[in-house]
N, C-alpha and C positions, 0 to 999 in steps of 0.2 A: 588616365591610359593616355589621354589627348595629352594632357601635358608633359607627363614621362616622354612621349612620340618626338614634342617640341623641344625638351630640351638634352635629347638626345644629337635634334639637327643641329644645335648650339652645339653641340660637343663634338659633333665630328667636321661643321664646319662648311670650308670646299672639299672636303674628303680628297686628300692631298697623296695618301696611302691607299685607298683604293678605287674602287669603280667610282663616275660620278650615277650615282640613278637619275632614272630619268623626270623624277621628284625639282631637282635642282638647274635640270635645263632651261634654257632663256630662250624667250623669241629669238625671231631671223635679224630682226630691226637694233634689238636691244644689242646684241653679239656684234652684228657687222659696224654696230657706232664706237663699240670696244677696240676693235682690231684700226676702226679708223684713226680713234684716237692716239691707239699705238703709232702709226708712223706718217699722220697728218703732225708733225711737231718738229718741236725746231733741230733735232738731228737730221730728218731729212731735210730740211734746208741747211743744213751746215754742209749734207753731202753734195747736192745739188750745184749748190757755192762755190766746192771743191774742183768742180768736174768743171765748170766754167769757168774758174779763173784758172785753168788748166790747160784745156783746149779750145780749138775752135769752135765756132757753133754747132757746123754741121757735123762734125767730131763729136762733139760734147752730146745732140740728138739721138748720132747710131747709138753713145755708147749707154746713153739713158734707157733708149726703146731693149737693148742687150735687155739692161740690168730690171727692166720689168721685167720681162720670158721668160730668163733664171729664177730672180723670187718669188714670181706665179706659182712656176712650174714646181718649186722646189716646197714652198710654202703648201699648194695644195696635194702634193704626193704625201707630207708628213699630216700635216690637217684632218686629212679625211682619217689618220689612224685615230688620232685621241679625239673626234666624232664616233665614231662605229665602237670604240674601248670603252670610253668615260675617262681614260688613264691622262696625266698630268705622263711631260714629255721625260720627266724622272722615271715615272712608274714602264713605261716605257721602253726606254733603254738597256732595261733587263733583259730582255728577250734576246737583243742581239749581246750585250756586250757580259753579262750572266748575273749570278743574282749579290757577286761580289766585284764583279769587275765594273760595273756600274757607277762605282766611287769614279772611276779614268774622267767618263765625259762630264758625269756630274760637279766634280771639283774644276773642272776646265770653265762648264760654262758658268757654274757660279760666282767665279772669281773674276771674269768676263764682266756678267753684268753689273757687279756691283760696281765696277769700274764706267763703266756708260751710265750709270745712276753719276758716278763721280764727276764726269765732266758734265752732263748733263747741270748739272748742279753749280758748278763751277763757271761756265760759259751764261747761267741765267742768273748767277750773282752777279757777275765783274759786270754786265750791261747795268743792272738796279744800283749799284754802292759809283757807276758812272756819273750814271743818271741824278744824282742826289747828290756827288761830290764829296762822297768818301773813299776814303783810301786806307793804307795799311800803316799809315800814319796815328790814327785810331785804329790800332787794330780790338777795342773793346767792342767796338761797333762793328767792323768789319765782319769779325770772326759772329760776332753775335746775330747777326743778319743773316749770314752762312746757317748756321744751326735752325734760325728760326723758319728758313727755308730747307732745309732738309729735314724738319719734323713736321711740317705741310705736307709735302711730297711722299711722306712716309705713310701717313693718318688713313689712305683709302685701302690702302694695301694691307694694313694691316687688323682694319675690318675685315672683310669679302668683296667678291668678285661685282656685287651690287653695287658696293660702293665706286669702285673703280669706273662703273659707268655710268653714276650719276655724274661725275666731274668732268668725262667722255661727253656727255650732253652740251658740256659748255665750252668745251678745249674744241668740239670738231668744228662747229661754227665758227668760231674764233678765229680759228688756222688758216680755216677756208676762204675769209676775210684778210688775213695778212696775206695768202700767195695772191688773191684778186691787186692787194694794194703794191705786192713788191712786181708783181706783172705788169699794173698801170706806170706806179715808177720807178721802172727800167725803160718802160716804152719813152716815158715823157723827159728823163734824163738821156738815153741814149739817141734820140730824133729819131723814134721809131723800128720796127722790127728789121726792116730792109740796113738802118744807119746803123744799128749795132750788131749785125752780120758782118756786115761789110768791113766794120772798124774790130772785130773779134780780133787776137791777138792769136798770133804764132803759138802753134802748142808746145808748151814747156816740158810735156811730159807723154810716153807713151799710151797709146788709147788702151792698150792691153794690160798697163800699169793702173790706169783711169779707171777701168773696168773691176778689175782685183777689189778698190776702192770703193767704190760707188756697190756693187755688188754683196760685197763683205759689210758691209754698213748693216745690211737689213738680213745677211745669212744668219745671223746670233737671234735673231728675233724666229727668224723661221724653224731654225731646228727644234725650238722648244714649242711653238707653236701649239703643240696638243693644251698647253697648260689654259689657253683661253677658247679654241674649237671643242673640247670636250664637251662646249656649255649648248652646241647647238646641238637640234635632237636629229640630224640625220648629217650624212656624208655631204650628201649633193647640196645642203645648204651651208656648207663650208666651204668648198668649192666653189660656191658663188661667192660667197659674201669675201673671201679669200681674194679671185679673181680683182672682183672690183675694187678693194685696197691695194695690191699690188701691180696691178695691172693698170687702172685706172688711176687711184689719189695719188699714191704713192709717184708715178709716172710723172703726173700731171708737177705736181710741187718740185719736185729734180727738176723741171724745165724753167719751171717760174723760179727758182734761184740762180737755174744758171742761168738766166734772162738778169737777173739784177744781179749777181759778178761779172757780165761782161761789162753792164754798163757803169759798174760802178771798178772793177776793178776788186773789188775784196769779195771773199767768199764765206763772213761769218756774218750771218742773217742780222746780227746785231748792230753790225758796222755797216754795212748794206741800207740798213734802214735810218741809221745817223746820219749817212750820204743826203738821204730822199728829204731829211729831217724831218722824220716822222716816227722816230724809237723812242719818244715820251709817248706819243698817243699808240701805239701800236704795243706796246711793253704786254700790256695788261695779257693780250691777246697769243702773242710770244708765253709768258707764263705760265696760261693754261694749257698750252702744247706742251711745254716743260715740262709739267705738272703730270701731263698725262702719262709721256712716258716715263721720265721717273719711277711712277709709281709702279708702274708696271715691269721694271726692270728691276726694282727690289724685289717685286711680288715672284718675280722667275725665278730671281737666285735663291733666294729663299725655298720654293719648294721644289729646286735642285739638292739641297740638303737636309730635308725634312721625310722624307721616304727612305722606307730600309736600303739596303741593310743597315742605316744608321738609327740609333735607338730611339723610343718613344720617348718622350716627356709629359706623363699625366693621359690628359683627352690628345684626340689627333691636332683638333683646332688649337690647342695651347701646344703643339709642340713645332706647329707652325708658326704661329709669333711668336715663338722665343726665339728659333730662327731665323727668322726673320729682323728682331732687333739687335743677334749679334750681326745679322749683314748690313745692317745699316750700320753699324758703327764700325768697319769692314771700309765699308762705301765712307765715311768721313777723315778716314786714316787715307786711303786715297785720292781724295778732294785735298786736304791736305798737300799732297806727292805732287799734283797736279797734272794729270792724263789726259787733258787736252789740249796741252805743249806739244803731244806728238801723235797729234790727233790723226793725222795722213796715216803714218806705223801702224797706228792702234788698228785701222779701219783692215788694211791689208793684213796683219797680224791675227784678229779674226778670221778671215777668208781659209787664212793657210790652216791655222788650229782646228775649228771649227767645218770644217767643207769637208775634210774625211768621215767626222760622226755622223752628219748630216745623208752621210753618202750609204755610209753602213745602215742606219735607220732604213733607209728608203729600199732598200736592195733586198734586206733582210724580211719585208713585209710584204713588199710586192714580189719578190720572182721565186719566193721558195712559197709556194701554198701549201705543202704539208708542214710548216710552222706558224701560218696565218688564225692555224685553229686555237694556238697558242695565246695569241691576245685575244682573239672577240671568244671565245667559250667562257661563259662563267666561274668553271673552275680550273681554267689554264693557267700555266706556271710556265716562268723560266726551266730548261731545259740543260742550265750548263752553269754552274758558279764560275768562273772564268772561263769565257770567250777567248783565244788566243787568234783563234782569224781575228777578229776585230782588232785586236790590238797591234798585230804586226800591220793591217792593214790601215790602221791611223799611224802608226808609227810611220811606215814608209808614206802613206802620203802627205803626212803631214813635211816632211825632207823635201822627199823631190817639188811638191808648192813651193817652199821658201829657196831651194835653191836654183830654181827651172824661172826666177824670175826674171831674165833675160830672152825667155823664150816660148813662145805663145803665150796662153793667159796661166799664172800661175794655176791661180784657184781653181781654174779648168784641168789642168796638168795632175794640180794631187787628189780630186777628186776623182777621176777616172781610174787615175792607179791604184787607191782605194778600193774602187767599185771591182775592177777585174782579179785584185787579191783577195777579197773577201767572196766574192761568188765561186772563184775556183777552185775555195779552199771548203767552202760550204756545200757546194754542189760534189766534192769529190767526198767529204764526209758525208753528206746525207745517200746518195747511192747505196754507202756501203750497212744504213743503218746506223750510225754511228755519228755522232758529233764530233768537233775540230776538239773537245776537250776527252772526248774518252779515245780521241785515236794516241793522243801523244800518250794518254795512262797506260792502253796498251803498249805504243812504241817502247816507251822505259820502261815495262814491267818486262817484255822480251828481250831486252837487248840486258835485263840484269840473272834474267834464267840463260842468257847464251854464257855470262863472264862466269 
């Protein structure tokens, strides 16, 4: 009997197609270290460097603080849903987008996630081959190193969440070390904090545009953070862990990288370390940070396409691993294309396309108490096949975000527009005892009768 139970547990793995049972929840610090490993990484240092290379120091600090508040709020509002329900993000999205409509957010997030993997892989690879003196003149060695790194980044995600935690136990202290070195190197090279502030460049970009990139850098992870927070035992634990992650750790890392960028004129953390003469010494720590986020990215991406309505291959865990390998292969294709060459635009694009998804999920759970029971009840199921309100809100929100880059903050513009449209239509439908889907069906059927 006991052997059968263990076998069933292995077949279900991280249970991406069902609610995570209490027996598979992790402790507070194990979960929080996983989250720290997610944000304490090369990508945070890259975003912080981007902020520092485009804004004066005071403006940069304001933008970073705003991004910290924004990311903390979004992550907590979505993360608590995961802790309360035990569902992955893809399973949660079904309640707002519908059991088949969920393919829209799942596909968008899956693709952008594997692109994140490709960005991290390329930047880490470029740094390593630069250290050992390998170039494209030796294509076999160059791409062989790329493949070996990609395999290493894949392994923990292929296993289970516990393996991701094991890597983060090493990665978190390593990235904290890099953060300290970055601040120390910046202060030393820049002649002290006040000298750096005095020499900080004139802003070369709008603070609003830079905020969109800074917030968008982690909006993607925040929107799917339930994949991690469902391993917390309570929503309160998830909220505290997320605040420590985005409100504290991420902000300090952004500021550290900003100082490094202001002191060196470079935004890439690898180039900043090279300017300090510490690239070789610090590479292992940066590599661990890259590893921690890359494996989380590919884990997110696979989860998005492993859930209903996608068909299941054999067992739940074998299905997840198959999709993971497919996602990994797609990520290698994107790595060959080189998305790191358009990093700044990629961050802004993430905010426009994913911000509306996050807003839809937040409103659906927190502002409609009558729907919340569907999420939390053991037998609660989505009540729509396709939710037209979610689709309309997403499309308009994305367009408003993209075309309002010259007005206020395009990320906020798009999210507010999405929120207003989604709330208005959903409230109108619920007040009638209907859903937007049944409203449209009734409207079309009445038109046919009249004709």
